[in-house]
VOVEXZA-85846 format. One record per residue (C-alpha): residue in three letters; x, y, z. Coordinates in nm, 3 decimals, padded with zeros to 5 digits, m for minus. Layout:
BEGIN
  residu     east    north       up
     ALA        X        Y        Z
...
This chain:
BEGIN
  residu     east    north       up
     MET   00.000   00.000   00.000
     MET   00.144   00.341  m00.098
     ARG   00.195   00.609   00.168
     PHE  m00.100   00.813   00.040
     GLU  m00.329   00.514   00.059
     ARG  m00.214   00.437   00.413
     ILE  m00.287   00.792   00.520
     ALA  m00.629   00.770   00.355
     VAL  m00.707   00.446   00.531
     GLY  m00.603   00.587   00.866
     LEU  m00.802   00.904   00.816
     GLY  m01.098   00.705   00.693
     MET  m01.092   00.490   01.007
     VAL  m01.098   00.794   01.231
     VAL  m01.381   00.958   01.034
     ALA  m01.578   00.634   01.008
     ALA  m01.533   00.561   01.376
     ALA  m01.653   00.908   01.469
     ALA  m01.949   00.888   01.229
     ALA  m02.044   00.540   01.348
     THR  m02.032   00.648   01.708
     ALA  m02.215   00.974   01.651
     PHE  m02.487   00.867   01.411
     GLY  m02.520   00.490   01.459
     LEU  m02.556   00.422   01.085
     ASP  m02.919   00.332   01.135
     ALA  m03.017   00.342   00.770
     ALA  m02.718   00.142   00.649
     ASP  m02.758  m00.102   00.933
     ARG  m03.113  m00.184   00.830
     ALA  m03.039  m00.195   00.459
     TYR  m02.714  m00.390   00.475
     PRO  m02.698  m00.610   00.788
     PRO  m02.383  m00.813   00.869
     PRO  m02.371  m01.172   00.733
     LEU  m02.399  m01.345   01.068
     GLU  m02.530  m01.662   00.908
     ARG  m02.175  m01.753   00.804
     ALA  m02.069  m01.732   01.166
     LEU  m02.312  m02.011   01.247
     VAL  m02.139  m02.262   01.017
     VAL  m01.918  m02.476   01.241
     SER  m01.785  m02.831   01.247
     PRO  m02.040  m03.095   01.350
     GLU  m01.933  m03.264   01.672
     VAL  m02.005  m03.601   01.831
     VAL  m01.959  m03.588   02.208
     ASP  m01.985  m03.833   02.496
     ALA  m02.243  m03.835   02.774
     GLU  m02.060  m03.556   02.959
     GLY  m01.995  m03.340   02.654
     ALA  m01.632  m03.447   02.593
     LEU  m01.540  m03.445   02.224
     LEU  m01.531  m03.787   02.060
     ARG  m01.502  m03.680   01.699
     ALA  m01.541  m03.366   01.491
     PHE  m01.611  m03.335   01.119
     ALA  m01.467  m03.068   00.890
     THR  m01.699  m02.806   00.743
     ALA  m01.800  m02.822   00.377
     GLU  m01.494  m02.615   00.282
     GLY  m01.265  m02.849   00.476
     ARG  m01.213  m02.635   00.787
     TRP  m01.180  m02.759   01.143
     ARG  m01.396  m02.492   01.305
     LEU  m01.514  m02.602   01.650
     GLU  m01.774  m02.385   01.819
     THR  m01.619  m02.225   02.127
     LYS  m01.796  m02.064   02.421
     ILE  m01.647  m01.840   02.687
     GLU  m01.667  m02.121   02.941
     ASP  m01.471  m02.350   02.708
     VAL  m01.155  m02.141   02.741
     ASP  m00.910  m02.073   03.021
     PRO  m00.998  m01.732   03.175
     ARG  m00.630  m01.642   03.181
     PHE  m00.611  m01.680   02.804
     LEU  m00.905  m01.443   02.764
     ARG  m00.737  m01.181   02.983
     MET  m00.414  m01.217   02.785
     LEU  m00.600  m01.190   02.453
     VAL  m00.777  m00.870   02.548
     ALA  m00.461  m00.722   02.700
     TYR  m00.262  m00.791   02.383
     GLU  m00.517  m00.729   02.109
     ASP  m00.770  m00.479   02.238
     ARG  m00.730  m00.357   02.595
     ARG  m01.029  m00.121   02.568
     PHE  m01.250  m00.397   02.421
     PHE  m01.509  m00.373   02.695
     ASP  m01.531   00.009   02.670
     HIS  m01.558   00.091   02.297
     SER  m01.848   00.038   02.057
     GLY  m01.662  m00.159   01.793
     VAL  m01.397   00.095   01.697
     ASP  m01.134   00.222   01.937
     SER  m01.115   00.590   01.840
     LEU  m00.816   00.649   02.063
     ALA  m00.620   00.365   01.905
     ALA  m00.727   00.473   01.556
     GLY  m00.612   00.831   01.622
     ARG  m00.281   00.716   01.766
     ALA  m00.219   00.484   01.471
     PHE  m00.305   00.765   01.227
     LEU  m00.062   01.010   01.388
     GLN   00.213   00.747   01.396
     LEU   00.150   00.676   01.030
     LEU   00.182   01.044   00.942
     ALA   00.498   01.081   01.147
     ASN   00.678   00.764   01.032
     GLY   00.535   00.696   00.689
     ARG   00.461   00.339   00.788
     VAL   00.230   00.144   01.019
     VAL   00.378   00.148   01.369
     SER   00.080   00.010   01.561
     GLY  m00.254  m00.128   01.453
     ALA  m00.598  m00.007   01.544
     SER  m00.809  m00.310   01.465
     THR  m01.027  m00.407   01.757
     LEU  m01.135  m00.762   01.830
     THR  m01.478  m00.667   01.698
     MET  m01.324  m00.547   01.371
     GLN  m01.128  m00.869   01.342
     VAL  m01.449  m01.066   01.389
     ALA  m01.608  m00.856   01.112
     ARG  m01.319  m00.949   00.881
     LEU  m01.339  m01.317   00.976
     ILE  m01.709  m01.356   00.902
     GLU  m01.688  m01.146   00.583
     PRO  m01.337  m01.195   00.442
     ARG  m01.203  m00.968   00.165
     GLU  m00.943  m01.072  m00.090
     THR  m00.768  m00.734  m00.100
     ARG  m00.681  m00.471   00.157
     SER  m00.825  m00.136   00.052
     LEU  m00.982   00.178   00.191
     SER  m01.330   00.056   00.110
     ALA  m01.265  m00.281   00.273
     LYS  m01.137  m00.116   00.589
     LEU  m01.428   00.124   00.603
     LEU  m01.673  m00.166   00.558
     GLN  m01.496  m00.345   00.841
     VAL  m01.550  m00.044   01.065
     VAL  m01.918  m00.031   00.977
     ARG  m01.957  m00.404   01.038
     ALA  m01.787  m00.373   01.375
     VAL  m02.040  m00.112   01.485
     GLN  m02.324  m00.330   01.357
     LEU  m02.193  m00.630   01.550
     GLU  m02.170  m00.428   01.870
     ARG  m02.532  m00.322   01.831
     ARG  m02.654  m00.677   01.780
     LEU  m02.435  m00.884   02.010
     THR  m02.301  m00.874   02.362
     LYS  m01.929  m00.847   02.427
     ASN  m01.914  m01.214   02.525
     GLU  m02.090  m01.315   02.204
     ILE  m01.838  m01.118   02.000
     LEU  m01.554  m01.281   02.189
     GLU  m01.706  m01.623   02.120
     LEU  m01.714  m01.548   01.746
     TYR  m01.344  m01.462   01.761
     LEU  m01.266  m01.775   01.962
     THR  m01.450  m01.985   01.703
     HIS  m01.323  m01.824   01.379
     ALA  m00.970  m01.700   01.447
     PRO  m00.721  m01.860   01.202
     TYR  m00.445  m02.082   01.340
     GLY  m00.273  m02.217   01.031
     GLY  m00.372  m02.466   00.769
     ASN  m00.737  m02.557   00.804
     LEU  m00.749  m02.488   01.178
     GLU  m00.993  m02.224   01.292
     GLY  m01.076  m02.131   01.647
     VAL  m00.904  m02.177   01.979
     ARG  m01.043  m02.525   02.048
     ALA  m00.921  m02.672   01.720
     ALA  m00.578  m02.511   01.769
     SER  m00.544  m02.628   02.129
     LEU  m00.640  m02.984   02.036
     ALA  m00.407  m02.986   01.735
     TYR  m00.101  m02.831   01.903
     PHE  m00.139  m02.936   02.266
     GLY  m00.370  m03.239   02.249
     LYS  m00.619  m03.095   02.497
     GLU  m00.920  m02.869   02.526
     PRO  m00.835  m02.502   02.603
     LYS  m01.004  m02.500   02.943
     ARG  m00.671  m02.532   03.125
     LEU  m00.381  m02.373   02.941
     THR  m00.035  m02.292   03.067
     VAL   00.078  m01.931   03.029
     ALA   00.311  m02.036   02.746
     GLU   00.033  m02.219   02.564
     ALA  m00.205  m01.926   02.605
     ALA   00.059  m01.683   02.474
     LEU   00.113  m01.893   02.161
     LEU  m00.261  m01.906   02.092
     VAL  m00.280  m01.529   02.133
     ALA   00.007  m01.477   01.887
     LEU  m00.082  m01.716   01.603
     PRO  m00.392  m01.547   01.446
     GLN  m00.191  m01.235   01.344
     ALA   00.016  m01.445   01.100
     PRO  m00.118  m01.802   01.117
     GLU   00.089  m01.944   00.832
     GLY   00.405  m01.759   00.916
     ARG   00.401  m01.860   01.282
     ARG   00.287  m02.221   01.273
     PRO   00.496  m02.403   01.534
     ASP   00.496  m02.725   01.331
     ARG   00.652  m02.548   01.030
     LYS   00.791  m02.212   01.148
     TRP   00.924  m02.295   01.490
     ALA   01.156  m01.997   01.531
     GLN   00.893  m01.747   01.416
     ALA   00.638  m01.905   01.651
     MET   00.880  m01.879   01.940
     ALA   00.953  m01.513   01.864
     ALA   00.582  m01.433   01.838
     ARG   00.513  m01.601   02.171
     GLU   00.790  m01.399   02.335
     ARG   00.646  m01.074   02.198
     VAL   00.312  m01.155   02.358
     LEU   00.475  m01.235   02.690
     ALA   00.681  m00.915   02.672
     ARG   00.378  m00.688   02.624
     SER   00.330  m00.484   02.939
     GLY  m00.044  m00.539   02.950
     VAL   00.002  m00.914   02.931
     ALA   00.260  m00.911   03.207
     ASP   00.017  m00.725   03.427
     VAL  m00.249  m00.999   03.400
     ILE  m00.017  m01.298   03.450
     GLY   00.244  m01.175   03.697
     GLU   00.625  m01.170   03.677
     GLY   00.675  m01.519   03.824
     GLU   00.447  m01.685   03.569
     LEU   00.607  m01.481   03.294
     GLN   00.956  m01.610   03.372
     ARG   00.842  m01.972   03.383
     ALA   00.651  m01.937   03.055
     THR   00.957  m01.821   02.863
     ARG   01.128  m02.151   02.944
     ASP   00.841  m02.379   02.834
     PRO   00.898  m02.570   02.508
     LEU   00.691  m02.515   02.195
     PRO   00.497  m02.797   02.025
     GLN   00.674  m02.908   01.709
     ARG   00.405  m03.113   01.542
     ARG   00.035  m03.096   01.471
     ARG  m00.172  m03.372   01.626
     GLU  m00.479  m03.541   01.487
     LEU  m00.803  m03.418   01.637
     PRO  m00.993  m03.674   01.849
     SER  m01.143  m03.948   01.635
     HIS  m01.324  m04.195   01.859
     ALA  m01.635  m04.406   01.796
     ALA  m01.596  m04.380   01.418
     HIS  m01.899  m04.594   01.327
     LEU  m02.134  m04.432   01.577
     ALA  m02.016  m04.086   01.475
     GLU  m02.065  m04.158   01.105
     ALA  m02.415  m04.290   01.174
     ALA  m02.501  m03.977   01.371
     ILE  m02.388  m03.744   01.092
     ARG  m02.551  m03.955   00.822
     ASN  m02.888  m03.982   00.995
     TYR  m02.904  m03.632   01.143
     PRO  m02.708  m03.405   00.907
     THR  m02.852  m03.076   01.035
     VAL  m02.761  m03.131   01.400
     GLN  m02.445  m02.951   01.512
     GLU  m02.374  m03.142   01.834
     HIS  m02.461  m03.510   01.864
     ARG  m02.459  m03.622   02.226
     THR  m02.412  m03.996   02.280
     THR  m02.434  m04.224   02.582
     LEU  m02.067  m04.320   02.546
     ARG  m01.797  m04.242   02.802
     ARG  m01.482  m04.119   02.632
     SER  m01.243  m04.289   02.876
     VAL  m01.418  m04.625   02.828
     GLN  m01.440  m04.577   02.452
     LYS  m01.070  m04.497   02.420
     ALA  m00.971  m04.797   02.634
     LEU  m01.178  m05.039   02.425
     GLU  m01.041  m04.896   02.101
     ASP  m00.685  m04.928   02.229
     VAL  m00.742  m05.294   02.319
     ALA  m00.910  m05.370   01.985
     ARG  m00.626  m05.208   01.790
     GLU  m00.354  m05.387   01.989
     VAL  m00.526  m05.725   01.959
     ALA  m00.592  m05.688   01.588
     SER  m00.223  m05.630   01.522
     LYS  m00.159  m05.983   01.650
     LEU  m00.436  m06.147   01.446
     SER  m00.450  m06.245   01.082
     PRO  m00.480  m05.945   00.844
     LYS  m00.846  m06.008   00.762
     VAL  m00.963  m06.080   01.118
     GLY  m01.135  m05.797   01.305
     VAL  m01.258  m05.725   01.655
     ALA  m01.581  m05.560   01.771
     MET  m01.695  m05.475   02.124
     VAL  m01.998  m05.331   02.304
     MET  m02.002  m05.229   02.670
     ALA  m02.324  m05.127   02.842
     ASP  m02.455  m05.016   03.179
     ALA  m02.710  m05.281   03.269
     ALA  m02.884  m05.057   03.523
     THR  m02.957  m04.771   03.281
     GLY  m02.932  m04.948   02.946
     GLU  m02.677  m04.695   02.820
     ILE  m02.408  m04.806   02.577
     ILE  m02.088  m04.667   02.729
     GLY  m01.841  m04.807   02.476
     GLU  m01.881  m04.938   02.122
     VAL  m01.610  m05.050   01.879
     GLY  m01.743  m05.147   01.538
     SER  m01.402  m05.260   01.412
     SER  m01.042  m05.248   01.524
     ASP  m00.961  m04.981   01.264
     TYR  m01.220  m04.794   01.061
     PHE  m00.970  m04.726   00.781
     ASP  m00.826  m05.080   00.758
     SER  m00.947  m05.203   00.420
     SER  m00.801  m05.554   00.466
     ARG  m01.044  m05.604   00.758
     SER  m01.330  m05.412   00.594
     GLY  m01.301  m05.178   00.891
     TRP  m01.578  m04.948   00.769
     ILE  m01.837  m05.220   00.847
     ASP  m01.986  m05.183   01.194
     MET  m01.974  m05.543   01.317
     THR  m02.172  m05.461   01.632
     ARG  m02.483  m05.438   01.412
     VAL  m02.431  m05.736   01.179
     SER  m02.623  m06.057   01.251
     ARG  m02.394  m06.357   01.298
     SER  m02.428  m06.704   01.447
     PRO  m02.378  m06.672   01.826
     GLY  m02.249  m07.024   01.884
     SER  m02.306  m07.134   02.244
     THR  m02.366  m06.788   02.391
     LEU  m02.744  m06.845   02.412
     LYS  m02.713  m07.156   02.632
     PRO  m02.740  m06.962   02.962
     PHE  m03.091  m06.854   02.864
     ILE  m03.198  m07.214   02.800
     TYR  m03.073  m07.315   03.144
     GLY  m03.238  m07.009   03.295
     LEU  m03.580  m07.111   03.165
     ALA  m03.523  m07.466   03.288
     PHE  m03.441  m07.330   03.637
     GLU  m03.743  m07.103   03.623
     GLN  m03.978  m07.390   03.537
     GLY  m03.845  m07.611   03.814
     LEU  m03.719  m07.875   03.573
     VAL  m03.366  m07.885   03.715
     SER  m03.140  m07.749   03.985
     GLN  m02.769  m07.679   03.958
     GLU  m02.677  m08.023   04.096
     THR  m02.931  m08.220   03.892
     ILE  m02.765  m08.500   03.694
     ILE  m02.810  m08.475   03.320
     GLU  m02.680  m08.705   03.046
     ASP  m02.417  m08.603   02.794
     ARG  m02.427  m08.892   02.554
     PRO  m02.492  m08.933   02.179
     SER  m02.861  m08.859   02.125
     ASP  m03.107  m08.838   01.841
     PHE  m03.378  m08.570   01.862
     PHE  m03.602  m08.671   01.576
     GLY  m03.309  m08.670   01.333
     TYR  m03.112  m08.387   01.497
     ARG  m02.790  m08.529   01.644
     PRO  m02.588  m08.260   01.824
     LYS  m02.221  m08.320   01.900
     ASN  m01.991  m08.145   02.142
     PHE  m01.721  m07.901   02.032
     ASP  m01.445  m08.151   02.108
     MET  m01.647  m08.440   01.960
     GLY  m01.632  m08.622   02.296
     TYR  m01.894  m08.688   02.565
     GLN  m01.883  m08.658   02.944
     GLY  m02.152  m08.910   03.037
     ASP  m02.344  m08.813   03.352
     VAL  m02.270  m08.456   03.461
     THR  m02.440  m08.202   03.682
     VAL  m02.635  m07.922   03.519
     ARG  m02.381  m07.680   03.667
     HIS  m02.088  m07.849   03.496
     ALA  m02.281  m07.899   03.174
     LEU  m02.325  m07.522   03.140
     GLN  m01.971  m07.441   03.252
     LEU  m01.828  m07.690   03.001
     SER  m02.075  m07.566   02.737
     LEU  m02.183  m07.920   02.650
     ASN  m02.417  m07.932   02.354
     VAL  m02.630  m08.241   02.420
     PRO  m02.750  m08.135   02.769
     ALA  m02.842  m07.790   02.636
     VAL  m03.047  m07.944   02.357
     ARG  m03.213  m08.183   02.605
     LEU  m03.330  m07.890   02.812
     LEU  m03.433  m07.682   02.510
     ASP  m03.645  m07.971   02.386
     VAL  m03.848  m07.949   02.707
     VAL  m03.838  m07.572   02.755
     GLY  m03.940  m07.522   02.393
     PRO  m03.756  m07.321   02.124
     SER  m04.064  m07.103   02.073
     ARG  m04.070  m07.006   02.440
     LEU  m03.702  m06.909   02.424
     MET  m03.766  m06.693   02.118
     SER  m04.068  m06.540   02.290
     ARG  m03.852  m06.437   02.586
     PHE  m03.602  m06.277   02.352
     ARG  m03.881  m06.078   02.187
     ARG  m03.996  m05.969   02.533
     ALA  m03.648  m05.826   02.587
     GLU  m03.644  m05.666   02.238
     VAL  m03.360  m05.897   02.136
     ARG  m03.396  m05.944   01.762
     ALA  m03.283  m06.296   01.676
     VAL  m03.302  m06.380   01.305
     LEU  m03.408  m06.729   01.195
     PRO  m03.324  m06.881   00.857
     PRO  m03.588  m06.787   00.595
     HIS  m03.919  m06.975   00.623
     GLU  m03.805  m07.176   00.926
     ALA  m03.973  m07.210   01.265
     PRO  m03.762  m07.209   01.583
     GLY  m03.595  m07.548   01.622
     LEU  m03.349  m07.714   01.856
     ALA  m03.054  m07.585   01.653
     ILE  m03.106  m07.232   01.789
     GLY  m02.955  m07.347   02.117
     LEU  m02.622  m07.407   01.942
     GLY  m02.616  m07.095   01.726
     GLY  m02.864  m07.185   01.453
     LEU  m02.988  m06.827   01.416
     GLY  m02.844  m06.480   01.369
     ILE  m02.797  m06.211   01.632
     THR  m02.599  m05.889   01.652
     LEU  m02.338  m05.820   01.916
     GLY  m02.550  m05.531   02.038
     ASP  m02.854  m05.753   02.088
     LEU  m02.647  m06.022   02.256
     VAL  m02.517  m05.768   02.506
     GLN  m02.874  m05.650   02.562
     ALA  m02.979  m06.006   02.645
     TYR  m02.693  m06.048   02.893
     ALA  m02.775  m05.711   03.047
     ALA  m03.093  m05.875   03.177
     LEU  m02.882  m06.138   03.357
     ALA  m02.674  m05.864   03.520
     ASN  m03.002  m05.687   03.604
     GLN  m03.146  m05.991   03.789
     GLY  m03.362  m06.095   03.497
     ALA  m03.515  m05.755   03.420
     PRO  m03.458  m05.661   03.053
     VAL  m03.333  m05.319   02.945
     ARG  m03.317  m05.144   02.611
     LEU  m02.966  m05.036   02.517
     GLY  m03.070  m04.802   02.239
     ASN  m02.832  m04.705   01.960
     GLY  m02.608  m04.478   02.165
     ILE  m02.733  m04.164   01.990
     THR  m03.108  m04.103   01.994
     THR  m03.292  m04.418   02.099
     GLU  m03.384  m04.378   02.463
     PRO  m03.228  m04.649   02.681
     GLY  m03.405  m04.778   02.988
     GLU  m03.593  m05.061   03.154
     LEU  m03.851  m05.251   02.949
     GLU  m04.195  m05.296   03.099
     ARG  m04.270  m05.632   02.935
     GLY  m04.203  m05.872   03.216
     PRO  m03.872  m06.035   03.301
     LEU  m03.651  m06.219   03.056
     MET  m03.636  m06.475   03.334
     GLU  m03.726  m06.479   03.702
     PRO  m03.466  m06.333   03.945
     ALA  m03.398  m06.672   04.106
     ALA  m03.329  m06.832   03.767
     ALA  m03.104  m06.541   03.665
     TRP  m02.908  m06.580   03.989
     HIS  m02.854  m06.955   03.929
     VAL  m02.720  m06.884   03.580
     THR  m02.492  m06.608   03.711
     ASP  m02.369  m06.827   03.996
     ILE  m02.264  m07.093   03.746
     LEU  m02.102  m06.856   03.495
     SER  m01.911  m06.666   03.764
     ASP  m01.725  m06.983   03.860
     ILE  m01.579  m07.047   03.513
     LEU  m01.202  m07.013   03.522
     PRO  m01.058  m06.712   03.336
     PRO  m00.850  m06.780   03.025
     LEU  m00.487  m06.867   03.086
     GLY  m00.297  m06.556   03.193
     SER  m00.607  m06.348   03.267
     PRO  m00.680  m06.228   03.622
     ARG  m00.998  m06.303   03.811
     LEU  m01.220  m05.997   03.781
     GLY  m01.529  m06.112   03.968
     ILE  m01.734  m06.137   03.650
     ALA  m01.962  m06.402   03.507
     TYR  m01.897  m06.486   03.143
     LYS  m01.979  m06.721   02.858
     THR  m01.807  m06.795   02.530
     GLY  m01.923  m06.924   02.195
     THR  m01.781  m07.039   01.862
     SER  m01.998  m07.052   01.552
     TYR  m02.011  m07.342   01.310
     GLY  m01.715  m07.349   01.074
     TYR  m01.495  m07.128   01.295
     ARG  m01.644  m06.809   01.155
     ASP  m01.717  m06.624   01.477
     ALA  m01.565  m06.624   01.826
     TRP  m01.768  m06.465   02.104
     SER  m01.733  m06.382   02.471
     VAL  m01.979  m06.192   02.689
     GLY  m01.914  m06.106   03.053
     TYR  m02.076  m05.897   03.324
     ASP  m02.046  m05.784   03.682
     GLY  m02.334  m05.643   03.885
     ARG  m02.360  m05.332   03.666
     HIS  m02.164  m05.356   03.342
     VAL  m02.184  m05.593   03.044
     LEU  m01.915  m05.633   02.779
     GLY  m01.946  m05.834   02.461
     VAL  m01.661  m05.923   02.226
     TRP  m01.677  m06.060   01.872
     VAL  m01.379  m06.180   01.665
     GLY  m01.402  m06.290   01.303
     ARG  m01.398  m06.183   00.942
     ALA  m01.640  m05.924   00.812
     ASP  m01.686  m06.130   00.494
     ASN  m01.802  m06.430   00.704
     GLY  m01.501  m06.636   00.602
     ALA  m01.371  m06.916   00.822
     VAL  m01.082  m06.848   01.059
     PRO  m00.926  m07.185   01.145
     GLY  m00.825  m07.212   01.506
     ILE  m01.033  m06.932   01.658
     SER  m01.265  m07.009   01.947
     GLY  m01.462  m06.819   02.204
     TYR  m01.250  m06.934   02.497
     GLN  m00.905  m06.906   02.343
     THR  m00.957  m06.602   02.118
     ALA  m01.243  m06.383   02.241
     ALA  m01.232  m06.446   02.618
     PRO  m00.877  m06.306   02.671
     ILE  m00.988  m05.989   02.490
     LEU  m01.293  m05.969   02.715
     PHE  m01.085  m05.984   03.032
     GLU  m00.825  m05.738   02.900
     ALA  m01.088  m05.487   02.788
     PHE  m01.292  m05.521   03.109
     ALA  m00.982  m05.460   03.320
     ARG  m00.870  m05.156   03.117
     SER  m01.214  m05.001   03.073
     GLY  m01.182  m04.816   03.402
     VAL  m01.538  m04.888   03.514
     VAL  m01.586  m04.927   03.887
     HIS  m01.635  m05.295   03.963
     THR  m01.980  m05.378   04.098
     PRO  m02.028  m05.711   04.280
     LEU  m02.256  m05.964   04.117
     PRO  m02.616  m05.966   04.244
     ARG  m02.688  m06.143   04.570
     PRO  m02.933  m06.438   04.559
     PRO  m03.299  m06.345   04.598
     ALA  m03.462  m06.437   04.928
     GLY  m03.497  m06.812   04.961
     THR  m03.265  m06.887   04.668
     THR  m02.957  m07.098   04.722
     ARG  m02.754  m07.374   04.563
     ILE  m02.888  m07.707   04.695
     ALA  m02.659  m08.007   04.734
     GLN  m02.752  m08.308   04.525
     GLY  m02.838  m08.519   04.828
     ASP  m03.090  m08.259   04.945
     LEU  m03.273  m08.232   04.613
     PRO  m03.623  m08.377   04.578
     ILE  m03.620  m08.705   04.390
     SER  m03.779  m08.542   04.085
     GLN  m03.478  m08.310   04.046
     ARG  m03.195  m08.549   04.114
     ARG  m03.177  m08.670   03.757
     PHE  m03.305  m08.534   03.428
     SER  m03.369  m08.740   03.116
     MET  m03.609  m08.743   02.826
     THR  m03.816  m08.971   02.609
     ALA  m04.012  m08.889   02.298
     GLY  m04.322  m08.843   02.515
     GLY  m04.175  m08.565   02.729
     LEU  m04.010  m08.533   03.068
     ILE  m03.942  m08.863   03.247
     ALA  m03.729  m08.898   03.555
     ALA  m03.549  m09.218   03.646
     SER  m03.806  m09.496   03.683
     ALA  m03.896  m09.603   04.033
     GLY  m04.132  m09.895   03.978
     ALA  m04.490  m09.929   03.854
     PRO  m04.748  m09.794   03.835
     ALA  m04.638  m09.458   03.692
     PRO  m04.870  m09.158   03.717
     GLN  m05.122  m09.110   03.439
     ILE  m05.338  m08.802   03.376
     VAL  m05.695  m08.918   03.320
     TYR  m05.852  m08.571   03.298
     PRO  m05.821  m08.370   03.087
     PRO  m05.736  m08.624   02.818
     GLU  m05.469  m08.569   02.554
     GLY  m05.578  m08.324   02.280
     ALA  m05.898  m08.216   02.457
     LYS  m06.063  m07.879   02.390
     VAL  m06.178  m07.737   02.721
     ASP  m06.425  m07.447   02.742
     LEU  m06.354  m07.258   03.065
     GLY  m06.502  m06.927   02.958
     VAL  m06.162  m06.766   02.921
     THR  m06.289  m06.542   02.640
     SER  m06.630  m06.475   02.794
     GLN  m06.726  m06.180   03.014
     ALA  m06.823  m06.416   03.295
     GLY  m06.455  m06.498   03.351
     GLU  m06.264  m06.824   03.351
     MET  m06.343  m07.131   03.557
     PRO  m06.086  m07.358   03.720
     LEU  m05.999  m07.680   03.539
     ALA  m06.016  m07.999   03.743
     LEU  m05.705  m08.215   03.716
     LYS  m05.723  m08.588   03.783
     LEU  m05.460  m08.861   03.778
     GLN  m05.417  m09.229   03.848
     GLY  m05.115  m09.415   03.981
     GLY  m04.795  m09.253   04.096
     LYS  m04.659  m09.191   04.444
     ALA  m04.757  m08.880   04.644
     PRO  m04.674  m08.599   04.683
     PHE  m04.736  m08.471   04.331
     ARG  m04.600  m08.163   04.158
     TRP  m04.816  m08.016   03.880
     LEU  m04.671  m07.794   03.607
     ALA  m04.863  m07.586   03.353
     ASN  m04.659  m07.490   03.048
     GLY  m04.350  m07.582   03.246
     ARG  m04.434  m07.349   03.536
     PRO  m04.490  m07.523   03.872
     LEU  m04.830  m07.472   04.032
     GLU  m04.827  m07.354   04.390
     GLY  m04.757  m07.620   04.650
     LEU  m04.736  m08.000   04.645
     SER  m05.050  m08.211   04.636
     TYR  m05.105  m08.537   04.826
     ARG  m05.436  m08.597   04.647
     ARG  m05.498  m08.724   04.297
     THR  m05.719  m08.429   04.214
     SER  m05.621  m08.064   04.181
     GLU  m05.725  m07.739   04.009
     TRP  m05.565  m07.505   03.760
     ARG  m05.670  m07.158   03.644
     PRO  m05.521  m07.080   03.302
     ASP  m05.386  m06.729   03.238
     GLY  m05.528  m06.717   02.885
     ALA  m05.673  m06.907   02.593
     GLY  m05.465  m07.130   02.368
     TYR  m05.263  m07.449   02.381
     ALA  m05.127  m07.563   02.715
     THR  m04.914  m07.851   02.836
     LEU  m04.997  m08.004   03.174
     THR  m04.736  m08.217   03.350
     VAL  m04.744  m08.409   03.677
     ILE  m04.435  m08.543   03.857
     ASP  m04.465  m08.788   04.143
     ALA  m04.237  m08.840   04.443
     ALA  m04.036  m09.099   04.252
     GLY  m03.965  m08.847   03.976
     ARG  m04.189  m09.013   03.719
     ALA  m04.388  m08.784   03.497
     ALA  m04.680  m08.772   03.256
     SER  m04.799  m08.492   03.027
     VAL  m05.101  m08.401   02.815
     ARG  m05.150  m08.121   02.566
     ILE  m05.488  m07.947   02.553
     PHE  m05.655  m07.638   02.407
     VAL  m05.823  m07.391   02.642
     GLU  m06.099  m07.161   02.519
């Protein structure tokens, strides 16, 4: 700029400042308002439950521009900024006439710019309405805009626009983006040296970048610290220490956690600026670190996914869709927490839970693990061997297949699926197939998220909760009845909590179960304490086989490592409900000492003739009890012959209240439809009939 032009600019600033102050520019203000809409364009952010940044997205023009409020920044930085840039900021109306006059006189006397007169408000005007060239008209417009901004906004709001839009080199805009990129932290707590650098950079952001122009950045920081006004607000002692602090020499990546959840939030809600999730950043970072470290030791195409939830609230507090979002060899962009895969043996605890609930077995009941044929379905154990007679407790701990199928055959696959629907667990059956016995060994599809939701009910003493999607779906308790009764949930937890940890893993006081899908495609492990549930999946996103992986050897060590490093406060497992305990085998009633099956239903070990026989109602009978009428239902008389008292009656697997020493009893159905009635005598022998109630 020639000397004449400089003098004209300086004079114009003084005249414009005086005119703006004296006349307010009312007409121009109404006709040509400032473009504040541009100031509203900031980077979308995904934050955790407490507002901590998980991931930010660049603006459409590729800028990292994070919205910054006064409370987001260290107060000492604000005092230093005002002292260095515009010490009369809180007194003027957009233009500092005194500074403009001083700058004009210095310009006349020296023929060059000695000191500037741009206020923070004028700088904001330039930032929200940038001009390609410096000219008299541009400077005058800046003055007018500054006055307009002062009339529309408070001083704090103007400061916040500066904090959000100030340039810091490259595509960094605003104090938060700069602090995260250069110091790796939010600007709430800055050292004096860090604050001084952030004050200095916007005057020449490219020429003072510490990652590229280290010496210039150091000199600029020293000039800020040497300014008398800055020294006044920080004190001599702090000033001396700050001059010795090192400068950052590289630019860091901005936080990039929860990639899949963040992408989903932006994709589904593109107009929202801040997406608040239920995640906890410390938990999320720990799980991601574990997943990344583990994946580096696995085959190139094998990935890891994890979900951690708070069983009490239903909130997802950590979710890792893949070990590395950008790893193409593992198809890292696929969120494997939401893909249905075969769960292997991880559903077995729910089969045992229903069997406990219906009084069919206790933990010490003997059950057979031998080759069996269930109408053409012949399950085999993982190791292709058989244990013979085992307790129910050991059968679940060893994840034996035949005992689980024996129990499911009596409990009923449809009832198990019904309980999952009650808990909003979406299990996917093969097309056009009804629930069969194979579902107990992984013959269906389920997502990792839904599997964790099912296990959350076990940690929650049988009460199901909705986990939500971590973004908008409201988590919380489901009012649909329990997934299983509290006593049954405690028995399952008591068994799973006594499974030994994988070799080299510490005891964490958690209950857990593993699973391996058919063909070694998926390895699973799900564990929980009294409050938190963590699920782990290992496999290939393309559903390819991974020879050698298994739930216990591959997924379980990851579970224990991630649980230990998550940082959640350990909560003891639930105490047994009143009256619930583990009963020794010798103290069990005869009917629960041994469990076996025939094609006709539940039969305990024979104890001599005659066996009990239900004579009323007969097999296949339709019984009209007025269930659908307004008069209300009537009790159904139950009659039997033979057997040894006392007798235990069960309706649809649920024990009726009390034991009966008579051969007649009553039952009130809870609704119309098919029902199975079973009677067990003192010798453990049983008989069943199936009827239809209307």
